[in-house]
N, C-alpha and C positions, 0 to 999 in steps of 0.2 A: 615682623611679618603681619600684614593686614589680615583681619579675620575674614574668612570666606563667607560670602553671602549665599544662602541656600534658597533657591526658588521653592515655593510651597510644594509642588508636585515631587520635586527631587528629594526634599526633606522627608516627606511621607514615604516615598519609595525606599529611601535609605534606611529608615527605621524598620520597614518590613523586610529588608534584605540583611539586617544585622550589622549595619554600619555604625560603629561606636561613635564616630564623629557626628553623625546625624542625630543620634540619641543625645549626646552631650549638648548639641546646639538646641535641640528641642526643649530639653530640661532648663537650659538657660533662659529661653524665651518664656517658659512658664514662670520661672523664679523672678524674672524681671517684669512680669505682667505685660509682656509684649503682645499686641493684638494678633500677631501671626500665630501665637500659641493656640488660639481658640479653634481655627480651622484644622490645625494639625491633630489636636485631641479629638475633635468632632469626627474627623475622617477615620481615625483609628479606633474609636470607641467600640464599634461593633465587633472588633477583633480581640477584645479584652475579656477577662473573666476566667482565664485559663491558669494563671499563676496562683500559687498558694501564698497568701499574704499573712505575715506574722508580725504583730505589733510587740515591741519590747520596751518596757518601761521600768522605772525604779529610780531611787535617789541617785544623785551624782556620786561617783566614786565606788560603786559596788561592783564594777567590772563588766558593765553591759557590753562595751565595745570588744573587750577581750573574749567574752562569751560568744558574741556574734562571730568573731574571728574563728573560734573553735568550731562553731556550728557550720560556718562556711567550709572549713577544711573537711568536716565530716560529709557534708553534702557533695563537695567536689569529688570525694572518694566514691560517692555513689553515682558519679557522672551527671549530677544535676547542676544546672546553671543558676546563678544567684545574683540578685540585685540588692543593694543596701542603700537605704535613704536614712541619713542621720539628721534629725530635726533639731535646729538650734534656734530657739526663740529669743536668744539674747540680742545684743546690739547688732543692727543690720550693717554696721561698719566693721565690727571686729570679726564677725563670722567665726566665733570662737571654736566651734566643733571641728572646723575643717582640718587644721594641722594635726590635732591630737588624734582624730579618727584615722587619718591616713597613716600615721605612724603605727597605731595599734593594729591596723589592718594591712600593714605594708606588704606582708608576704602574699597577699591576694591582689594587690593593686594592679599588677601587670598581667594577671591571669585573664585571658580573653573570655573566660567563662564567668567572670565576676565583674560587676559594675558597681562602684561605690560613689555615692554623692552626698555631700553635706549641704543642707539647705537652711536658710534663714528667711524670715518674712520679707525683708527688704522693703517694708512699707507697702506691700501689695494690698490692695483694697480687700481682698478676700482672706488675707492672713494666711497662717500656716495650714489651715484646713484645706484651702483651695490649692495652694502650691504643692502640698504633699499628695493630695488626691490625684492631681494631674501627673505628677512625677511617677507615682505608682502605676497609673494607667499606661503611661508611656513604656515603663519597664515591662509591664504585662504584654503590651502589644509587640514589644521588641523580642519577646519569646522567652523571658526568664522563667524558670520553673518555680523558684521561690523568691519572694521579695521580703526583706526584713525592713521594718520601719522602727527606728530607734528614737526615743525621746530622751531628753536630758534630765528630767526631774519627775515629780509626781503631782503636778498641778493641773490646772484646767486644760492647758495645751495638750497634756498627755491624754486626758479623757477624750478630747476632740480628735486627736490624731489617730489614736488606736481604734477609733470608731470605724476605720476603713479596713480593719484586719479581720481575717477569718478566725484567728486565734490570738490571744494576748498572753504574753509571758511576762510575769513580774519577777524582777531580779532583786534579791536582797543579799545582805552580807552580815555575818556576826558582828556584834558590837554596835550596830546601827539601831539603837533603841527607838529612834524616831520612826523607823520603818514599821516596827510592830505597832506603834501608836497609830500610824497611818492606816494600817490594816483594820484596827479597831474602829477608826473613824469613818469607815465606809468604802475604802479602796478595795475591800474584799470582793465587791461586786464586779471589779474590772477584770482580774486575771482568770485565765482558763488553766494555766499551769504556773507554778511558782518554783523558781530556782534559788537556792541558798548557795551563793558562790563563796569561794575560799573555804572549802570544807575542812581544811587543815587547821583553821583558826580554833583556839581553845574553846571558844563560845559557840561553835557550830551546832553541837548537839543540843545545847540549851535553847538556841534560837529555833532549831527544828521543833522542839517540844512546844515552845511558845506559839509558833505559827500553827502547828497542828491543833492546839487548843482553840485557836481562833477559828480555824477552818471548820472545826466540828460544830460551831454555832450556826453555820449555814445549812440550808436544806441539803439532803443527801446528793441530789443531782447537781448542786452548785458547789460541791467541795472540790477544789482543784488539787491535783496531785502535787506533791512537793518532792523536788529532787536536789540532793546535795551535789554540788559540782566544784571542780577546780579547773577554771578556764585555761590557765597558763599551761597546765600539763594535759589538758583535754580529758580529764577524768570525768566519767559519767555523762559525757556529752552525747554519746549515742543513746543512752537511756533517756536523756532529756528530749532529744529529737523523737524518740519513740513515743513519749507521752504526748508531744505535740501532734504527731501523726495519728495517735489513737483518738485524740480529741477531734481532729478533723474528720476521721473516719466515722466517728459516732454522729457528728453533725450531718455528714453525707448520707449515712444509712437511713436516718429518719426524716430527711428533708429539711433539717434545720440550717444546713449550710446555705442553701439557696435563699431561704427565708432571711437568714442573718445578712446575707449580701444585699438583698433587696432593701431591707430595713436600713442598713448602713448607707447605701447610696441615697436613699430618700433623706436620711438624717444629714448627709453631707450637703445635699441641695439646700436644705434649710440653714445649715451652719454657714455656708458660703453666702447665701442670700442675706442672712442676718448681719454678717460682717460687712457686706457691701452696703446694706441699708444704713447701718450705724455710721460708717465712714461718710456716706453721702449726707446723712442727717447732721452730723457734726460740722461738716464743711458748709452746709447750707446755713446753719445757725450762725457760725462764726463770720460768714460773709454778709450777713443781713443785720444791719444795726438795730432794726426793730425787734428781731428775734433775740438778738444779744441782750437787748434791754430787758426782755422777759427773765433771762437768767439772773440779771442783777436784781430784779424785783423779788425773785425767789430768795436770793441770798440775804436781802434786807428784810425778808419775811413780810413783804408787801403783797405778795401773790403766792398762793399755795402751789406746790409742785404739779398736782394733777391738772389744775387750770392752765398752767404753763404748757404742759404736755399737749393738752387739747388744742391750744392755739398754735403750737409749733406744728403738730400733725396736720392741722387744717391748712396751714400756709405751705408746708413743704410737700406733703403728699396728697393734699386736697381730700383728706379724710375727715368726716365728721365724727363726733364722739361715739355715736352708735356703731359705725362701721369699724372704728379703731378699737372698740371694746374698752375705751377709757371713759369713766364717768367723773365729771368734775365735782 
């Protein structure tokens, strides 16, 4: 069956009217970097800002998708609609998260109140920061009450993607010593709430004490609550959601929610602009033999890196060393 072509106005109207096919098509346009995605998001953007956006991060295998499934069940019991964006920064050909996520969230996949989408960068100039931001905006405009953004690891992509969230949930599990080391290395600045999943594990209490000792090192207002959970059985999921709600309520009460959102959106503008500028710069250098020659000179130590940067910026962006902030 041939894919239906949506006229722009019909696509926008479909999203406003809650047409899942229109939403799916719009997110595909975003993910593929189709030029039609821009007017769609531009038109719907003023209607966003209503959904609660929760970023969920943590090492692979700790049960993030299972925990999201349990949270979705809890929210559906509260008659709230939910969107899930699972970010897969792995191969743009394998799209590894797609099958696994749908299996783990299978009980919700046909629920009209839930929309689940796995995304990869697919070589998009703006990378995951851009595709994820636009997908979340579309789910927001579609009318979802809560949108979860799941990342697959604890690297730079997680820091970027969770930057669009109102609250960030870090999921850990007993026995993952690397997770505790990651907390000590600075990831402690990221989460607003921490879940230690698989609470029946013999090492759960030990890990709880370890994470508590790390949390105590932070300033009092930056100490995230820690909740022991068992996603498969749904244990303590309502308590976990309660902590996320309390965090959002605290932000809302003193004006920090709007401040965080404004900051996040500005940061996303710079993140997307940086990704696009980098892609453009690399393409320009690789397609210009003279600029490519400069890289070879640097590799042979015939030209220092900052002098090469100055020449490249002058050629590609018409920026002199003063304007670019680069001093040879």
